[in-house]
Backbone bond lengths (Angstrom), bond angles and torsions (degrees), N, CA, C in turn:
res aa  C-N    CA-C-N  psi(-1)  N-CA   C-N-CA  omega(-1)  CA-C   N-CA-C  phi
1 M - - - 1.443 - - 1.523 108.19 -
2 T 1.301 115.01 129.48 1.454 121.93 178.30 1.516 109.34 -108.11
3 S 1.302 113.79 137.94 1.463 117.05 176.38 1.521 108.62 -111.63
4 T 1.283 115.06 142.84 1.460 121.49 178.78 1.522 107.86 -114.69
5 Y 1.317 114.35 133.73 1.465 120.18 179.77 1.522 108.69 -87.17
6 H 1.301 116.45 123.25 1.465 122.32 176.23 1.525 108.16 -118.81
7 P 1.318 115.74 102.24 1.465 116.85 -179.70 1.526 111.20 -65.34
8 V 1.282 114.95 141.88 1.465 121.15 177.76 1.523 107.24 -93.31
9 E 1.315 115.68 125.66 1.467 119.37 179.72 1.519 108.83 -77.00
10 Q 1.302 114.49 125.00 1.452 119.44 177.58 1.515 108.70 -114.31
11 K 1.295 114.99 137.93 1.458 120.06 176.53 1.521 107.77 -101.89
12 V 1.312 114.16 132.12 1.457 119.90 -178.60 1.524 107.58 -114.90
13 A 1.299 115.87 129.36 1.466 120.60 176.41 1.520 108.24 -108.44
14 I 1.299 114.21 135.18 1.457 118.80 176.23 1.518 107.32 -100.47
15 V 1.300 115.85 122.15 1.455 121.34 -179.04 1.526 107.75 -106.98
16 S 1.303 114.81 122.16 1.459 119.47 -179.37 1.520 109.49 -92.97
17 Q 1.294 116.01 124.80 1.460 121.61 177.80 1.524 108.40 -124.09
18 K 1.322 115.09 130.27 1.456 118.88 173.55 1.510 108.25 -91.35
19 V 1.313 114.67 159.94 1.458 120.50 178.01 1.522 107.18 -125.38
20 S 1.319 116.65 131.56 1.453 121.59 179.15 1.518 110.16 -65.66
21 D 1.330 115.16 131.74 1.463 119.60 175.95 1.527 111.59 -68.83
22 L 1.330 117.50 -19.51 1.463 120.72 -178.87 1.526 112.70 -86.60
23 S 1.332 115.52 -47.89 1.468 118.97 -172.35 1.517 114.69 -112.69
24 G 1.331 117.80 -16.27 1.458 120.50 -175.76 1.515 113.02 81.47
25 K 1.343 117.94 1.97 1.469 121.35 179.52 1.520 109.76 -74.28
26 Q 1.353 114.57 145.44 1.455 120.64 -178.67 1.525 111.59 -92.89
27 G 1.333 114.98 156.96 1.451 121.52 175.28 1.510 109.30 -172.58
28 D 1.334 116.07 175.45 1.461 118.07 177.03 1.523 109.92 -95.35
29 D 1.316 116.31 171.87 1.472 121.90 -174.04 1.526 113.52 -52.55
30 K 1.325 117.19 -36.13 1.468 121.01 -176.05 1.528 112.95 -69.10
31 Q 1.313 117.43 -11.92 1.467 121.52 -178.09 1.523 112.75 -97.27
32 F 1.322 116.99 -1.01 1.461 120.59 -172.48 1.524 113.54 -114.09
33 A 1.305 114.15 145.67 1.466 122.39 169.89 1.526 106.45 -109.66
34 A 1.328 115.23 147.40 1.466 120.17 174.86 1.525 106.78 -95.74
35 V 1.312 116.84 126.14 1.457 122.56 -179.21 1.534 107.81 -117.14
36 V 1.329 116.11 123.34 1.459 120.15 178.01 1.522 108.11 -105.52
37 V 1.321 116.10 121.98 1.461 122.23 175.95 1.526 105.80 -88.49
38 R 1.322 116.70 106.21 1.464 120.91 -175.07 1.527 112.66 -84.70
39 Q 1.315 116.46 -32.53 1.467 119.22 -179.44 1.511 108.99 -145.61
40 H 1.312 115.30 133.42 1.457 123.01 178.63 1.524 106.25 -161.74
41 P 1.321 118.07 143.52 1.464 119.60 -177.17 1.526 114.80 -58.84
42 E 1.327 118.27 -21.98 1.463 120.79 -174.81 1.529 113.95 -98.81
43 I 1.335 118.27 3.29 1.470 119.70 179.63 1.528 110.15 -127.26
44 D 1.330 115.13 153.10 1.461 119.53 178.99 1.526 112.37 -112.58
45 Q 1.336 116.10 2.84 1.456 121.50 175.59 1.528 107.88 -153.27
46 P 1.341 117.99 157.85 1.468 119.60 179.93 1.532 111.78 -58.60
47 K 1.319 115.50 147.24 1.467 122.38 178.47 1.517 109.12 -128.24
48 A 1.350 116.92 143.95 1.468 122.51 -178.90 1.523 110.37 -104.68
49 L 1.324 115.65 137.11 1.463 122.32 176.94 1.518 109.37 -122.87
50 D 1.335 116.50 142.33 1.457 122.02 170.58 1.520 106.87 -96.72
51 V 1.332 115.99 121.89 1.459 121.05 -173.34 1.529 109.31 -131.97
52 L 1.317 116.68 129.86 1.464 120.04 174.70 1.528 108.77 -62.31
53 V 1.322 116.69 139.99 1.467 120.88 -175.67 1.531 112.65 -52.38
54 P 1.341 120.73 -45.51 1.472 118.91 178.83 1.532 113.68 -61.57
55 E 1.331 117.37 -24.15 1.464 120.71 -179.80 1.525 112.72 -74.38
56 L 1.332 117.10 -14.36 1.462 120.29 179.54 1.525 111.86 -61.45
57 K 1.337 117.24 -24.97 1.468 120.02 -179.26 1.526 111.90 -65.18
58 S 1.335 117.18 -15.08 1.465 118.96 176.91 1.524 112.04 -73.80
59 F 1.343 116.63 -12.83 1.462 121.27 175.73 1.517 108.40 -100.62
60 K 1.307 116.86 101.73 1.463 120.63 179.78 1.532 108.33 -73.79
61 D 1.322 116.02 118.81 1.461 121.33 -178.32 1.525 109.43 -79.88
62 I 1.329 115.66 119.37 1.464 120.11 179.60 1.521 111.14 -108.42
63 S 1.335 116.98 16.50 1.460 119.76 -175.45 1.524 112.62 -60.82
64 D 1.328 118.02 -26.76 1.469 120.18 178.00 1.527 111.94 -67.65
65 T 1.322 116.80 -23.72 1.467 120.35 -177.32 1.522 111.90 -120.09
66 L 1.331 116.39 21.87 1.455 120.67 -178.54 1.522 109.82 -108.72
67 V 1.312 116.51 133.43 1.457 122.58 176.19 1.525 106.24 -115.53
68 I 1.332 116.21 126.96 1.458 121.37 179.76 1.525 107.89 -106.94
69 L 1.316 115.10 123.00 1.457 121.08 -177.83 1.525 109.73 -112.01
70 E 1.322 116.74 139.69 1.460 121.45 169.98 1.520 106.17 -106.18
71 I 1.320 116.78 121.28 1.457 121.92 -175.31 1.521 108.78 -111.09
72 T 1.341 116.40 124.51 1.460 121.59 176.29 1.520 108.05 -109.96
73 M 1.306 116.62 119.26 1.456 122.75 -178.70 1.532 109.74 -80.30
74 P 1.350 117.86 162.52 1.463 120.72 -179.59 1.532 113.62 -54.97
75 D 1.328 117.30 -28.55 1.473 119.30 179.62 1.532 112.72 -84.46
76 G 1.336 116.83 2.80 1.462 121.31 176.85 1.512 114.95 93.52
77 T 1.344 118.75 -8.20 1.459 119.72 178.71 1.529 109.53 -71.29
78 K 1.337 115.04 144.03 1.468 120.76 -177.95 1.520 110.23 -119.04
79 S 1.325 114.30 149.53 1.462 120.63 173.29 1.512 108.02 -149.33
80 D 1.325 115.64 159.32 1.461 121.45 176.03 1.515 108.95 -104.17
81 A 1.326 115.83 143.87 1.464 121.59 175.40 1.526 107.39 -126.79
82 Y 1.306 116.24 140.89 1.456 123.01 -179.36 1.517 107.13 -118.80
83 V 1.324 116.83 116.52 1.457 121.33 -178.11 1.523 109.19 -130.30
84 T 1.318 115.44 156.80 1.461 118.58 176.31 1.521 109.18 -73.65
85 L 1.288 115.98 155.94 1.462 121.46 177.72 1.525 110.32 -57.96
86 E 1.325 116.68 -38.78 1.470 121.35 179.10 1.532 111.30 -61.71
87 E 1.342 116.44 -44.70 1.468 119.78 178.60 1.527 111.02 -64.99
88 F 1.328 116.67 -42.75 1.459 120.98 -179.90 1.523 110.45 -61.80
89 N 1.327 116.94 -47.98 1.463 120.88 -179.07 1.519 112.01 -65.25
90 G 1.326 118.35 -25.47 1.456 122.28 179.53 1.525 113.50 -78.46
91 A 1.333 117.88 -7.05 1.467 120.69 -178.86 1.524 112.36 -71.51
92 A 1.309 117.50 -22.52 1.476 122.37 177.16 1.521 107.67 -145.74
93 P 1.345 117.65 145.69 1.463 119.54 -177.62 1.529 112.85 -64.87
94 N 1.313 117.69 -22.99 1.465 121.72 -178.26 1.531 110.50 -126.20
95 M 1.345 116.46 48.98 1.468 121.10 -172.69 1.522 112.89 -57.96
96 S 1.317 119.32 -34.85 1.466 120.49 178.44 1.519 110.89 -60.37
97 E 1.330 116.76 -41.75 1.463 121.94 178.70 1.535 110.69 -70.03
98 V 1.325 116.55 -41.57 1.466 121.02 178.31 1.522 109.83 -58.88
99 L 1.314 116.68 -46.17 1.461 121.44 -178.41 1.529 111.21 -67.39
100 K 1.318 115.97 -40.84 1.468 120.64 179.55 1.532 111.06 -61.38
101 N 1.320 117.67 -37.76 1.463 122.05 -176.29 1.535 113.98 -91.69
102 A 1.318 117.38 -1.65 1.467 120.41 -178.89 1.525 110.18 -70.08
103 R 1.331 115.68 151.87 1.462 119.74 178.95 1.523 109.43 -72.45
104 G 1.305 115.61 152.15 1.455 120.74 176.34 1.514 110.11 -78.48
105 T 1.296 116.86 165.89 1.458 120.08 179.02 1.526 111.64 -83.43
106 R 1.331 116.31 -11.05 1.461 121.22 176.36 1.516 108.01 -134.48
107 G 1.301 116.31 150.35 1.460 119.95 174.09 1.513 113.65 88.26
108 R 1.340 114.74 -159.91 1.465 122.39 -174.43 1.520 112.22 -79.98
109 L 1.324 114.60 159.45 1.452 121.42 173.40 1.521 108.94 -70.85
110 P 1.336 118.55 147.67 1.469 119.93 177.42 1.526 110.82 -57.50
111 G 1.327 116.25 138.30 1.447 121.52 176.95 1.507 114.55 86.85
112 T 1.338 118.04 -2.64 1.450 119.86 178.26 1.518 109.23 -93.70
113 R 1.338 114.95 151.51 1.465 120.35 178.22 1.518 109.40 -123.64
114 V 1.308 115.39 151.25 1.451 120.88 177.02 1.513 107.09 -86.54
115 S 1.325 116.39 131.75 1.472 121.24 179.92 1.520 107.87 -125.60
116 N 1.330 115.31 147.11 1.459 118.49 177.87 1.522 112.55 -90.49
117 G 1.347 116.99 3.30 1.460 121.68 176.85 1.505 113.58 85.95
118 N 1.314 119.17 2.49 1.461 122.08 -179.41 1.532 112.33 -97.46
119 G 1.286 115.37 23.28 1.428 119.61 170.66 1.431 118.75 89.12
């Protein structure tokens, strides 16, 4: 008696599953948002997190009440400061007016006019 080997063709599917960096829950690519942490006291470079879309609600967005300031010191060094709108407005009793009348970072000073020199 002779036996003949007939290999059985098997199809293998590779299923890619991501895992949330926050909860460890699995999902496919369409369920995830990429979150880049650009600044945090414990890191020295940006870090990327994979986060399930429903988990984004754990990050309360304060951008509506956040004021970002660029501060240039007399020696030319620059830094950014992040303050709440309430703190910023409390720096002067009429901060809305102060901000409205402040000079722009480009162009002419407020209240100046361009003249061609012909009087």
